[in-house]
C-alpha positions as CSV (number, residue, x, y, z in Angstrom):
1,X,-41.1,70.1,17.3
2,X,-39.2,71.3,20.3
3,X,-40.8,68.3,21.9
4,X,-39.5,65.8,19.4
5,X,-36.4,67.8,19.8
6,X,-36.3,67.2,23.4
7,X,-36.7,63.5,23.2
8,X,-34.4,63.2,20.6
9,X,-31.8,64.5,23.3
10,X,-33.2,62.7,26.0
11,X,-32.4,59.4,24.0
12,X,-28.8,61.0,22.8
13,X,-27.7,61.8,26.7
14,X,-28.8,58.1,27.6
15,X,-26.5,56.7,25.0
16,X,-23.9,59.1,25.9
17,X,-23.9,57.9,29.5
18,X,-23.6,54.3,28.3
19,X,-20.5,55.3,26.5
20,X,-19.0,56.6,28.9
21,X,-19.7,53.9,31.2
22,X,-18.3,51.6,29.3
23,X,-15.1,53.6,29.1
24,X,-13.3,52.3,31.6
25,X,-14.3,48.6,30.5
26,X,-13.1,49.4,26.7
27,X,-9.7,51.0,28.3
28,X,-9.2,47.5,29.9
29,X,-10.1,45.2,27.1
30,X,-8.0,47.2,24.7
31,X,-5.6,44.8,22.9
32,X,-6.4,42.0,25.0
33,X,-7.8,38.7,23.4
34,X,-11.2,37.5,24.5
35,X,-11.9,33.8,23.3
36,X,-15.7,33.4,23.0
37,X,-17.1,29.9,22.6
38,X,-20.0,30.1,20.6
39,X,-23.0,27.6,20.5
40,X,-26.4,26.7,21.5
41,X,-29.9,28.1,20.2
42,X,-28.3,31.4,19.8
43,X,-26.4,29.9,16.8
44,X,-29.5,27.8,15.4
45,X,-31.7,31.3,14.9
46,X,-30.2,33.3,11.9
47,X,-31.4,36.7,13.1
48,X,-29.5,36.0,16.5
49,X,-27.0,34.7,15.0
50,X,-26.2,37.8,13.2
51,X,-26.6,40.1,16.1
52,X,-24.3,38.1,17.6
53,X,-21.9,38.7,15.1
54,X,-22.3,42.2,15.1
55,X,-21.3,42.5,18.8
56,X,-18.2,40.3,17.9
57,X,-17.5,42.7,15.1
58,X,-17.5,45.8,17.6
59,X,-15.3,44.2,20.0
60,X,-13.0,43.6,17.6
61,X,-13.4,47.3,16.5
62,X,-12.7,48.6,19.9
63,X,-9.1,46.8,19.8
64,X,-9.8,43.7,21.1
65,X,-8.4,40.5,19.6
66,X,-11.5,38.4,19.1
67,X,-11.1,34.5,18.9
68,X,-14.5,32.4,18.0
69,X,-14.9,29.2,18.6
70,X,-17.7,27.0,17.7
71,X,-19.4,23.8,17.9
72,X,-22.7,22.6,16.0
73,X,-24.2,19.7,18.3
74,X,-28.0,20.6,17.3
75,X,-26.8,20.6,13.7
76,X,-24.5,17.4,14.0
77,X,-27.8,15.5,15.2
78,X,-29.8,16.6,12.4
79,X,-27.2,15.3,9.7
80,X,-27.0,12.1,11.8
81,X,-30.9,11.4,11.6
82,X,-30.8,12.1,8.2
83,X,-28.3,9.5,7.8
84,X,-30.0,7.2,10.3
85,X,-27.2,7.2,13.1
86,X,-27.5,6.9,16.3
87,X,-26.7,10.0,18.4
88,X,-24.9,8.8,21.9
89,X,-23.3,10.5,24.6
90,X,-21.2,9.3,27.6
91,X,-19.8,11.8,30.3
92,X,-21.4,14.5,28.4
93,X,-19.2,13.8,25.3
94,X,-20.4,12.2,21.8
95,X,-19.7,9.2,21.3
96,X,-17.7,9.0,17.7
97,X,-17.5,5.9,15.3
98,X,-15.7,6.5,12.1
99,X,-19.0,7.4,10.4
100,X,-20.3,9.9,13.0
101,X,-16.9,11.1,12.4
102,X,-17.2,11.9,8.9
103,X,-20.4,13.7,9.4
104,X,-18.8,15.6,12.3
105,X,-16.5,16.9,9.7
106,X,-19.2,17.7,7.3
107,X,-21.2,19.7,9.8
108,X,-18.4,21.8,11.6
109,X,-15.8,22.2,8.9
110,X,-18.4,22.3,6.0
111,X,-21.4,23.9,7.1
112,X,-21.0,25.7,10.5
113,X,-18.1,27.3,10.1
114,X,-18.4,28.7,6.4
115,X,-21.6,30.2,7.7
116,X,-20.3,31.8,10.8
117,X,-17.2,33.1,8.2
118,X,-19.8,34.3,5.8
119,X,-22.0,36.3,8.0
120,X,-18.9,38.1,10.1
121,X,-17.7,38.8,6.5
122,X,-21.0,40.9,6.0
123,X,-19.5,43.3,8.5
124,X,-16.4,43.6,6.2
125,X,-13.5,41.8,5.5
126,X,-13.1,40.3,8.9
127,X,-13.2,36.4,9.4
128,X,-10.9,33.8,8.5
129,X,-12.5,29.9,8.8
130,X,-9.9,27.3,10.1
131,X,-10.6,23.9,11.5
132,X,-8.1,22.5,14.7
133,X,-6.8,20.1,12.1
134,X,-5.3,23.2,10.3
135,X,-2.0,23.4,10.8
136,X,-2.0,21.1,13.3
137,X,-3.9,23.5,15.3
138,X,-5.3,20.6,17.8
139,X,-2.6,18.0,18.1
140,X,-4.9,15.4,20.0
141,X,-5.1,12.0,21.1
142,X,-8.0,9.3,21.8
143,X,-9.8,10.3,25.1
144,X,-11.2,6.5,25.4
145,X,-11.6,3.8,23.3
146,X,-15.4,3.5,24.4
147,X,-16.2,7.3,22.9
148,X,-14.3,6.4,19.6
149,X,-12.8,9.5,17.7
150,X,-13.1,11.7,20.1
151,X,-9.9,13.7,20.9
152,X,-8.0,15.4,24.0
153,X,-5.9,17.8,22.6
154,X,-2.3,17.5,24.0
155,X,-1.0,20.4,22.2
156,X,-2.5,23.9,20.9
157,X,-0.2,25.2,18.3
158,X,-1.2,28.9,18.2
159,X,0.9,30.0,15.3
160,X,-1.6,30.0,12.4
161,X,-4.3,31.3,15.2
162,X,-2.0,34.4,15.5
163,X,-1.1,35.2,12.6
164,X,-4.8,35.4,11.5
165,X,-5.1,37.8,14.5
166,X,-2.1,39.9,12.9
167,X,-3.4,40.4,10.0
168,X,-6.7,42.0,11.6
169,X,-9.0,38.9,10.8
170,X,-11.4,37.4,13.7
171,X,-10.2,33.3,13.7
172,X,-13.2,31.0,13.3
173,X,-12.3,27.9,14.6
174,X,-13.9,24.2,14.0
175,X,-13.5,21.7,16.8
176,X,-11.8,18.8,14.6
177,X,-8.5,18.0,15.4
178,X,-5.7,15.9,14.1
179,X,-3.9,13.1,15.4
180,X,-1.4,10.1,14.0
181,X,-4.1,8.3,12.9
182,X,-6.6,10.5,11.4
183,X,-9.0,13.3,12.4
184,X,-10.8,13.8,16.1
185,X,-14.2,15.1,17.4
186,X,-13.5,18.1,20.3
187,X,-15.7,19.0,22.7
188,X,-16.2,22.6,21.9
189,X,-16.3,24.0,25.6
190,X,-12.8,22.2,26.2
191,X,-11.4,23.3,22.6
192,X,-12.2,27.1,23.9
193,X,-10.8,26.7,27.4
194,X,-7.4,25.2,25.7
195,X,-7.3,27.8,23.4
196,X,-7.8,30.4,25.7
197,X,-4.8,29.2,27.9
198,X,-2.3,28.9,24.7
199,X,-3.1,32.3,23.6
200,X,-2.9,33.5,27.4
201,X,-6.5,35.2,27.2
202,X,-7.8,37.6,29.5
203,X,-11.1,36.4,29.4
204,X,-13.1,33.2,28.0
205,X,-17.0,33.8,27.1
206,X,-19.4,30.7,26.7
207,X,-22.2,32.1,24.7
208,X,-25.0,29.3,25.3
209,X,-28.8,29.1,25.7
210,X,-28.8,29.5,29.4
211,X,-28.7,33.0,31.5
212,X,-25.6,31.5,33.1
213,X,-24.9,28.6,36.1
214,X,-28.1,27.7,38.2
215,X,-27.6,25.9,41.4
216,X,-30.6,24.3,40.8
217,X,-31.8,24.2,37.1
218,X,-35.4,24.3,37.9
219,X,-35.4,27.4,40.4
220,X,-34.9,30.7,38.4
221,X,-33.7,32.4,41.4
222,X,-30.6,30.3,42.1
223,X,-28.6,32.0,39.3
224,X,-25.1,32.3,40.6
225,X,-23.7,35.7,39.0
226,X,-19.7,35.3,40.7
227,X,-17.9,32.1,41.4
228,X,-14.7,31.7,42.5
229,X,-12.0,29.3,41.2
230,X,-12.4,27.5,44.9
231,X,-15.7,26.8,44.6
232,X,-15.5,26.3,41.1
233,X,-13.0,23.7,42.0
234,X,-15.5,22.5,44.8
235,X,-18.4,22.7,42.4
236,X,-16.5,20.0,39.9
237,X,-16.1,17.2,42.4
238,X,-19.2,18.0,44.3
239,X,-21.2,14.9,42.2
240,X,-23.8,17.4,41.5
241,X,-23.0,18.4,38.2
242,X,-25.3,17.2,34.9
243,X,-23.1,15.1,32.7
244,X,-23.7,17.6,29.9
245,X,-22.3,20.0,32.4
246,X,-19.2,18.7,33.4
247,X,-17.0,19.2,30.7
248,X,-17.9,22.8,30.8
249,X,-17.2,23.5,34.3
250,X,-13.9,21.4,34.1
251,X,-12.7,23.4,31.4
252,X,-13.7,26.4,33.3
253,X,-11.4,25.4,36.2
254,X,-8.5,24.4,33.7
255,X,-8.5,27.8,32.1
256,X,-8.5,30.2,35.6
257,X,-5.6,27.6,37.1
258,X,-3.8,28.4,33.9
259,X,-3.9,32.1,34.4
260,X,-7.3,33.0,32.3
261,X,-8.5,36.2,34.5
262,X,-12.2,35.5,34.2
263,X,-14.8,33.1,32.3
264,X,-17.9,34.1,31.5
265,X,-21.3,32.1,31.0
266,X,-23.6,33.8,28.8
267,X,-27.0,33.8,27.6
268,X,-26.9,34.4,23.8
269,X,-30.5,34.3,22.9
270,X,-30.6,37.8,25.1
271,X,-29.9,41.0,22.9
272,X,-26.5,42.0,23.1
273,X,-25.5,40.0,26.2
274,X,-21.6,39.8,25.5
275,X,-21.6,44.1,25.5
276,X,-24.0,44.0,28.6
277,X,-21.6,41.8,30.6
278,X,-18.0,43.1,29.6
279,X,-18.8,46.7,29.1
280,X,-21.5,47.4,31.6
281,X,-21.1,47.8,35.2
282,X,-24.1,45.3,35.9
283,X,-23.3,42.0,34.3
284,X,-25.9,39.4,33.2
285,X,-24.5,36.2,33.3
286,X,-21.9,34.2,35.6
287,X,-18.5,35.0,36.0
288,X,-15.9,33.0,37.2
289,X,-12.6,34.4,38.9
290,X,-9.1,33.3,39.9
């Protein structure tokens, strides 16, 4: 009996040490805004999804204003396959004709967004789902006629997002924007960066299915723990980035240039990665700083 009690005390002491280590980080982030872009395999697995969303709820309970921006590329590809429509990309952006745009809206607004809202609300009355078209939150223009209905955000109208935050909810934003001629598909990495800039967020987090930025994707020892804005600038114009990574790194550079203090790339499939990154001394992903 005493042995079990001793073991329980040791386990409790370990938890107390973790909380003590986290205290200065909790103090730093309390009242701040963190924008989280969520996508990749971490969003495909229901168990992982609930864990990630539980972590976001914990951030909210710690007094952090959390904004969740999501994509849904894998789900979009599945629907396109069922509809026998092609999935084509140029420069890391999805070519979006009218039929593809309808599929994007169905998946992002009608399926993925509502699934995330439902899962967050299982922890309480926590989340409100919106799209970038609601309240003209994402005002867009066409990026390139060759890409079809792919939108470049020309303005983020923060009124609706801030109203949801002020009411104590987590805004869950589907990356569909609006223009004078209809709806636009917006790259989720770019949208998250634009939202972080407009809200003057302290931190932008990309939750994906890789551990961070690798200098060489085939070398697991080439993970970069820290990168400065200057180094990210050089990387963006080095010509060495894979096409799918270009929008992400560009969006990181733009966020830091606009005043966001730090940007993290984390593996959302790793248990509690966002808590470990933000509330411990070690960190586990790649952090970009000004």
